[in-house]
Each structure stands twice: as structure tokens, then as C-alpha cells.
TIFIGU-486581 format. One record per residue (C-alpha): x, y, z; residue in one letter. Coordinates in Angstrom, 1 decimal. Layout:
% residues N
       xx       yy       zz   aa
        X        Y        Z    A
...
END
This chain:
% residues 430
       xx       yy       zz   aa
     69.3     79.3    152.3    X
     69.1     75.8    150.8    X
     67.0     74.9    147.8    X
     65.2     72.0    149.5    X
     64.2     74.2    152.4    X
     62.9     76.8    150.0    X
     60.8     74.2    148.2    X
     59.3     72.9    151.5    X
     58.4     76.4    152.5    X
     56.7     77.0    149.2    X
     54.7     73.7    149.5    X
     53.4     74.9    152.9    X
     51.6     77.7    151.1    X
     49.6     75.3    149.1    X
     49.0     72.7    151.8    X
     45.7     74.1    152.7    X
     44.3     73.8    149.1    X
     45.9     70.5    147.8    X
     43.7     68.2    150.0    X
     40.5     66.9    148.5    X
     41.6     67.9    145.0    X
     41.1     66.1    141.8    X
     44.5     65.7    140.2    X
     45.2     65.7    136.5    X
     48.4     65.4    134.5    X
     48.9     67.0    131.1    X
     47.9     63.9    129.0    X
     44.7     63.5    130.9    X
     43.9     67.2    130.7    X
     44.4     67.2    126.9    X
     42.0     64.3    126.5    X
     39.4     65.9    128.7    X
     39.6     69.1    126.6    X
     39.1     67.2    123.4    X
     36.2     65.2    124.8    X
     34.4     68.3    126.0    X
     35.2     70.8    123.3    X
     32.0     72.1    121.7    X
     34.1     73.6    118.9    X
     35.4     70.1    118.0    X
     31.9     68.6    118.1    X
     30.7     71.4    115.8    X
     33.5     70.6    113.4    X
     32.7     66.9    113.4    X
     29.0     67.7    112.7    X
     30.1     69.9    109.8    X
     32.1     67.0    108.4    X
     29.1     64.7    108.7    X
     27.0     67.2    106.8    X
     29.6     67.4    104.0    X
     29.7     63.6    103.8    X
     26.0     63.4    103.5    X
     26.0     66.2    100.9    X
     28.5     64.3     98.8    X
     26.3     61.2     98.8    X
     23.3     63.3     97.8    X
     25.3     64.8     94.9    X
     26.1     61.3     93.7    X
     22.4     60.4     93.3    X
     22.2     62.8     90.3    X
     23.9     60.2     88.2    X
     21.1     57.7     88.6    X
     17.6     57.7     87.0    X
     15.0     59.9     88.8    X
     11.5     58.6     89.3    X
      8.7     61.1     90.0    X
      4.9     60.7     90.4    X
      2.5     63.6     90.0    X
     -1.3     63.9     90.1    X
     -3.9     66.6     89.4    X
     -7.6     67.0     89.8    X
     -9.8     69.7     88.3    X
    -13.5     70.5     88.8    X
    -15.1     73.0     86.5    X
    -17.9     74.8     88.2    X
    -19.7     76.2     85.1    X
    -21.6     74.0     82.7    X
    -19.8     73.7     79.4    X
    -20.9     72.2     76.1    X
    -18.5     71.4     73.3    X
    -19.8     72.4     69.8    X
    -19.1     69.7     67.2    X
    -20.5     71.3     63.9    X
    -23.8     72.4     65.4    X
    -24.1     69.6     67.8    X
    -23.5     70.5     71.4    X
    -22.0     67.8     73.6    X
    -21.9     68.4     77.3    X
    -18.4     68.1     79.0    X
    -17.8     66.4     82.3    X
    -17.1     68.6     85.3    X
    -14.4     66.4     86.7    X
    -10.9     66.0     85.1    X
     -8.0     64.1     86.8    X
     -4.8     62.4     86.0    X
     -1.9     60.6     87.6    X
      1.6     60.3     86.0    X
      4.7     58.4     86.8    X
      7.9     59.3     84.9    X
     11.5     58.1     84.8    X
     14.3     60.5     83.6    X
     17.9     59.5     83.0    X
     20.4     62.2     82.2    X
     22.8     61.1     79.5    X
     24.9     64.2     79.3    X
     24.5     67.4     81.4    X
     27.4     69.4     80.1    X
     29.6     68.1     82.9    X
     27.6     69.8     85.7    X
     26.6     66.6     87.4    X
     30.1     65.2     87.4    X
     31.8     68.4     88.5    X
     29.2     69.0     91.2    X
     29.9     65.6     92.6    X
     33.6     66.1     92.5    X
     33.2     69.5     94.2    X
     31.2     67.9     96.9    X
     34.0     65.3     97.4    X
     36.5     68.1     97.9    X
     34.2     69.8    100.4    X
     34.0     66.6    102.3    X
     37.8     66.4    102.4    X
     38.0     70.0    103.5    X
     35.6     69.3    106.3    X
     37.8     66.2    107.3    X
     40.9     68.4    107.4    X
     39.0     71.0    109.3    X
     38.4     68.5    112.1    X
     42.2     67.8    112.2    X
     42.9     71.6    112.3    X
     40.4     72.1    115.1    X
     42.0     69.2    117.0    X
     45.4     70.7    116.5    X
     44.3     74.1    117.7    X
     42.7     72.6    120.8    X
     45.8     70.6    121.7    X
     47.9     73.7    121.4    X
     45.4     75.6    123.6    X
     45.4     72.8    126.1    X
     49.2     72.9    126.2    X
     49.3     76.7    126.7    X
     46.6     76.5    129.4    X
     48.2     73.6    131.4    X
     51.8     74.9    131.3    X
     50.6     78.4    131.9    X
     48.8     77.3    135.0    X
     51.7     75.2    136.1    X
     54.0     78.2    135.7    X
     51.5     80.4    137.8    X
     51.5     77.6    140.5    X
     55.3     77.7    140.7    X
     55.3     81.5    140.7    X
     52.9     81.5    143.6    X
     55.0     79.0    145.5    X
     58.1     81.2    144.8    X
     56.2     84.3    146.2    X
     55.3     82.3    149.3    X
     59.0     81.4    149.7    X
     59.9     85.0    149.2    X
     57.5     86.2    151.9    X
     58.7     83.5    154.3    X
     62.4     84.5    153.7    X
     61.6     88.2    154.3    X
     59.3     87.4    157.2    X
     62.0     85.4    159.1    X
     64.5     88.1    158.6    X
     62.0     90.8    159.7    X
     61.6     88.9    163.0    X
     65.3     88.8    163.5    X
     65.6     92.5    162.8    X
     62.7     93.2    165.2    X
     64.6     91.4    168.0    X
     67.8     93.3    167.1    X
     65.9     96.6    167.1    X
     64.3     95.8    170.4    X
     67.8     95.1    171.8    X
     69.1     98.4    170.3    X
     71.5     96.8    167.8    X
     70.0     98.3    164.6    X
     68.3    101.5    163.7    X
     64.5    102.0    163.1    X
     65.3    102.7    159.5    X
     66.6     99.2    158.8    X
     63.5     97.6    160.4    X
     61.1     99.9    158.5    X
     62.8     99.1    155.2    X
     62.5     95.4    155.8    X
     58.9     95.7    157.0    X
     58.1     97.7    153.8    X
     59.7     95.0    151.7    X
     57.6     92.4    153.5    X
     54.4     94.2    152.6    X
     55.5     94.5    149.0    X
     56.2     90.7    149.0    X
     52.8     89.9    150.5    X
     51.2     92.1    147.8    X
     53.1     90.2    145.1    X
     52.0     86.9    146.6    X
     48.4     88.0    146.6    X
     48.7     89.0    143.0    X
     50.4     85.8    142.1    X
     47.7     83.8    143.8    X
     45.0     85.7    141.9    X
     46.7     84.8    138.6    X
     47.1     81.2    139.6    X
     43.4     80.9    140.5    X
     42.2     82.5    137.2    X
     44.4     80.1    135.3    X
     42.9     77.2    137.1    X
     39.4     78.4    136.4    X
     40.2     78.7    132.7    X
     41.5     75.1    132.8    X
     38.3     73.9    134.4    X
     36.2     75.7    131.7    X
     38.2     74.0    128.9    X
     37.4     70.6    130.5    X
     33.8     71.4    131.0    X
     34.0     71.7    134.8    X
     32.8     74.3    137.1    X
     35.3     77.2    137.3    X
     35.7     76.9    141.1    X
     36.3     73.1    141.2    X
     39.5     72.1    143.0    X
     42.0     70.6    140.5    X
     45.6     69.8    141.2    X
     48.3     69.6    138.6    X
     50.5     66.5    138.6    X
     53.1     67.7    136.0    X
     55.2     70.6    137.2    X
     56.5     73.3    135.0    X
     59.9     72.0    135.8    X
     59.3     68.6    134.2    X
     61.7     67.7    131.4    X
     59.9     66.9    128.2    X
     61.7     65.0    125.4    X
     62.8     67.3    122.6    X
     61.9     66.4    119.0    X
     64.4     66.1    116.2    X
     64.6     68.9    113.6    X
     61.8     68.7    110.9    X
     62.0     70.8    107.8    X
     59.3     72.9    106.3    X
     58.9     70.4    103.4    X
     57.9     67.6    105.8    X
     55.5     70.0    107.6    X
     53.8     70.9    104.3    X
     52.9     67.3    103.8    X
     51.0     66.9    107.1    X
     49.8     70.4    108.1    X
     45.9     70.3    107.9    X
     45.7     74.1    107.2    X
     48.0     73.7    104.2    X
     46.0     70.7    103.0    X
     42.9     72.9    103.2    X
     44.5     75.6    101.1    X
     45.4     73.0     98.5    X
     41.8     71.6     98.5    X
     40.5     75.2     98.2    X
     42.4     75.5     94.9    X
     41.1     72.1     93.7    X
     37.5     73.1     94.6    X
     37.8     76.4     92.7    X
     39.0     74.6     89.6    X
     35.8     72.6     89.7    X
     33.9     75.9     90.0    X
     35.5     77.1     86.8    X
     34.3     74.0     85.0    X
     30.9     74.2     86.6    X
     30.6     77.8     85.3    X
     31.3     76.6     81.8    X
     29.1     73.5     82.1    X
     25.9     75.6     82.3    X
     26.4     76.6     78.6    X
     27.2     73.1     77.3    X
     24.7     70.9     75.4    X
     22.7     68.5     77.5    X
     20.7     65.3     76.7    X
     18.3     63.3     78.8    X
     15.8     60.5     78.0    X
     12.7     59.5     79.9    X
      9.5     57.5     80.0    X
      6.1     58.6     81.2    X
      3.0     56.6     82.1    X
     -0.1     58.6     82.5    X
     -3.5     57.5     83.7    X
     -6.6     59.8     83.8    X
     -9.5     61.3     82.0    X
     -9.1     62.2     78.3    X
     -8.2     65.7     77.2    X
    -11.8     66.1     75.8    X
    -13.6     64.7     78.8    X
    -17.0     63.8     77.5    X
    -17.8     60.5     79.1    X
    -15.5     60.7     82.2    X
    -13.7     57.5     81.1    X
    -10.1     57.0     81.9    X
     -7.2     55.7     79.9    X
     -3.5     54.9     80.0    X
     -1.0     56.8     77.9    X
      2.7     55.7     77.6    X
      5.4     58.0     76.2    X
      9.1     57.7     75.6    X
     10.9     60.9     75.0    X
     14.3     62.5     74.6    X
     15.2     66.1     75.6    X
     18.1     68.0     74.1    X
     19.2     71.5     75.0    X
     21.7     73.5     72.9    X
     22.7     76.9     74.4    X
     23.3     79.2     71.4    X
     23.7     82.8     72.4    X
     23.8     84.3     75.9    X
     25.6     87.6     75.3    X
     29.0     86.3     76.4    X
     27.7     84.9     79.7    X
     29.9     81.8     79.4    X
     33.1     83.7     79.0    X
     32.3     86.2     81.7    X
     31.2     83.6     84.2    X
     34.3     81.4     83.7    X
     36.6     84.5     83.8    X
     35.1     85.5     87.1    X
     35.7     82.0     88.5    X
     39.3     81.9     87.1    X
     40.0     85.2     88.9    X
     38.9     83.6     92.1    X
     41.1     80.6     91.3    X
     44.1     82.8     90.9    X
     43.5     84.3     94.3    X
     43.3     80.8     95.9    X
     46.6     79.9     94.3    X
     48.2     83.1     95.7    X
     46.8     82.2     99.1    X
     48.3     78.7     98.8    X
     51.7     80.1     98.1    X
     51.3     82.6    101.0    X
     50.4     79.7    103.3    X
     53.5     77.8    102.2    X
     55.7     80.8    103.0    X
     53.9     81.3    106.4    X
     54.6     77.7    107.3    X
     58.2     77.9    106.3    X
     58.6     80.9    108.6    X
     56.7     79.3    111.5    X
     58.9     76.2    111.4    X
     62.2     78.2    111.3    X
     61.0     80.5    114.1    X
     59.7     77.7    116.3    X
     62.9     75.7    116.0    X
     65.1     78.7    116.9    X
     62.8     79.6    119.9    X
     62.9     76.0    121.1    X
     66.7     75.6    120.9    X
     67.4     79.0    122.5    X
     64.8     78.6    125.2    X
     66.3     75.3    126.1    X
     69.7     76.9    126.5    X
     68.3     79.7    128.6    X
     67.0     77.2    131.2    X
     70.6     76.1    132.0    X
     71.6     79.8    132.4    X
     68.6     80.5    134.6    X
     69.5     77.5    136.8    X
     73.0     78.8    137.3    X
     71.6     82.2    138.0    X
     69.4     80.8    140.8    X
     72.3     79.1    142.5    X
     74.3     82.4    142.4    X
     71.3     84.3    143.7    X
     70.8     81.9    146.6    X
     74.4     82.1    147.5    X
     74.4     85.9    147.2    X
     71.3     86.2    149.5    X
     72.9     83.9    152.1    X
     76.1     85.8    152.1    X
     74.6     89.2    152.2    X
     72.1     88.3    154.9    X
     74.9     86.8    157.0    X
     77.3     89.7    156.4    X
     74.5     92.2    157.4    X
     73.8     90.4    160.7    X
     77.6     90.6    161.3    X
     77.6     94.3    160.6    X
     79.7     94.2    157.5    X
     77.0     95.2    155.0    X
     74.1     97.6    155.0    X
     70.4     96.7    154.8    X
     70.3     97.9    151.2    X
     72.7     95.1    150.2    X
     70.2     92.6    151.7    X
     67.2     94.2    150.0    X
     69.1     94.1    146.7    X
     70.0     90.4    147.2    X
     66.3     89.6    147.9    X
     65.2     91.3    144.7    X
     68.0     89.4    142.8    X
     66.8     86.1    144.3    X
     63.1     86.5    143.4    X
     64.0     87.8    139.9    X
     66.3     84.8    139.4    X
     63.5     82.3    140.3    X
     61.0     84.2    138.3    X
     63.3     84.0    135.3    X
     63.8     80.3    135.8    X
     60.0     79.7    135.8    X
     59.6     81.9    132.8    X
     62.3     80.1    131.0    X
     60.7     76.7    131.6    X
     57.3     78.1    130.5    X
     58.7     79.6    127.4    X
     60.4     76.4    126.5    X
     57.1     74.5    126.9    X
     55.3     77.0    124.7    X
     58.1     76.9    122.2    X
     57.8     73.1    122.1    X
     54.1     73.4    121.5    X
     54.7     76.0    118.8    X
     57.2     73.6    117.1    X
     54.9     70.6    117.2    X
     52.1     72.7    115.7    X
     54.3     74.3    113.1    X
     55.8     71.0    111.9    X
     52.7     68.9    112.3    X
     54.6     66.4    114.4    X
     51.4     64.9    115.7    X
     50.3     64.1    112.2    X
     53.7     62.7    111.2    X
     53.2     60.1    113.9    X
     49.9     59.1    112.4    X
     51.2     58.5    108.9    X
END
């Protein structure tokens, strides 16, 4: 049984569904996933919100201008007594005020709030990178998983065709009285088992295609063909150590920024109990405090406001101690993230190199399985082997090709794991 013939037989299984399909290669699929992803759009919106919040925090450094107004109407008649002389007061009282306040020193709260908002903006930016990285990994896993299921289905079609052809031969031999009924029944049973496996494989393939469509924002049942086969050879990256990965991994950068943000929170907790100073100017227009005639006037005031926190029952120490404890936890988390990345890089590189070697072994095994199936089938028809030898060779053949597909799939996933673990995508952007 030749490889090219087996491949042609497998393609015949898909010939009824390939026509009128929209085809997509991996690069196109990845871009479609990124363009559609609602998770990525949500992350981008969060980044925009943090950028706006940072700009809003910066305005606290500048003077604030406020305008207020009030109106009061006293229902009851009221006379003011001035040494025995009653003077009636006006019912209406009103005023309008415009004030400008400039904080001179706020104990560091304004400065540290602004710096904290900057860090939050940076975290949101790195979160977009992390979301993108996770989506690319999900796209790789989905595409190559579907490609593997496609090849598995083709292999099952080939498997059914091989057994079906041999079953026809055995049926003719049985009709001519050359073989026993037992041999024919065993082969017919194997054919039904193969058809069941083909059906199960087709189901898995269709579900994988539906998941791909959903990731692209398409209807699940839309016909989509894969351009890149699971057997395509992808260029392998050079070894990248954990140190290089730490410089570019967005999740590690987020952990670092979490530590920086918490340091600001420690300073903000202390800033509440520092002295503060602000100056201002007020211009007021309205009726007089003792509104006798209803006349209005302008009043201008320049003022300074000083606040000196003196005693709060140790609140400053307790608040900063609580924030420092949280900071210590963030620092532990950063070290844990570093250890995790180191393990991920080492594991991913080992898996990638070993899975690549396993492909060569699986290829050789397929050649041997094909030759074994050909020889056993021929020897059986010549009466030198039993039907059990043929059945065993068939199982060996299908398992060999299943292992080959699995090896290619695991190598593709190992490559995706290594890219994600080392941040290779971000290394190319630097």
C-alpha cells in the first residue's frame, strides 16, 4: 500500500465538503481572531479608561475654580431690634460666589495619586499585551487542533477504505470456498469498527471547525477550509533563556508594576496624616448679612488654609503597616512569577526539542507499518498467515499514523508554548 495512494483515498473522503468553502491559513486565522475578540476589545477599553483616569488625576495639581450660588426667602416677617428701635428685615437674601483654590502642599497625596494612576495605565497597557498573547496562543491551539482532527479524519477514511477493499476480496474468496466464514466475519467486524471510528473522528473534526468559526466571529456551521496542514514544517526558534523572557513577558511586567503601585499606596496611606497647605481667592456678590435694604455688594477675600494632623490614635502607623504587609505579598508574588516563568521556559524548550525528535521516529514507524500491512495482507492471500496477522497489521498501521499526527500536533503546541513562555513575539517588537 503506497503512501500517495493512501493520501488520495483520504482526500476522497473530504471531496464532498471542500467545494464552496472559504479557506484560511494560520496567519489569516490569527488576525481574524484578534480582530473579532471581544475580550481584547474589553481590554483595550479598560486601557483607555485608565489613560483618562491618569489625565484626570493630573488636574489636581492645577488651580480649581468653583462658582456657587444661594437664594433664601424668609416666610415670616422679622424685625431686627436696635436698642429699642425695630427695623424690618428683607425677606429675600441671595449671593453668588466665585473662588479659586491652589493646593501648595497636600502631604504628597496629589503627587502619589497621580503616580499611582500612571502605574495603573501601564498595567492596563500590559494587560492588552497579555490578552493578545493569550488570544494568539488560543488561536494556535485551535487551528492546529483542527488541522490534526482533519488529518485524523482522513486517516480514518483511508483505514476504512483499506479494510473495505480487503473485505470485498475476502467476500469473493468466501463465495468461491477458499476461506472460512470466520475470517470473513472478523474482517466485516473490523470494518464496522473502522466506520465507527471514522464517524467519531468526523464528529471531532466538525466540532473543532465550529470552535474555530466562533473564535473568528462566524456562524458555527459556516464552511471553512484549512490551508495549512498539520504536517507543515514550521521554523524552529533559537534557545531563549529565562532572563530574556523576564524582560518581555507582559504578565511579569504586570507583577512588577503591581509592586510599584503598592509602594505608592504605602506613601498615600502616610500622606493623609501629613500637613497640608492651600491658598485661595473668593469673590462674593449678594445681599448683606443684615439684609435691611436689599442692596447688594461685592466682597473679595484672599485666604490660606493649613491643616496639621496631631493625634489620631496611631492611625498613621496602622494604615501604613497594613499597606506594607500588602506590599510584601506583592513582592512574594513577583518572585513566584519569576520562578514560574523559569520553569515554563525550561519545560517548553524540552517539550519542543523532544517532540521534534519524535516526529522522525513516528515517520519511520509509519513506513514500517505500511510495509508490514502490505506483507501481511499479501501473505494471508497466499495462505501463509492467518487473518489475525492481518488484523494486527491493520491496527499497527492506524496506530502508527495516529501517532504521527499526534506528534506533529504536540510539536505545534510545544512551539506555541515556547513562544508564549519566552515572549518571542515581544522580543521581535523591541
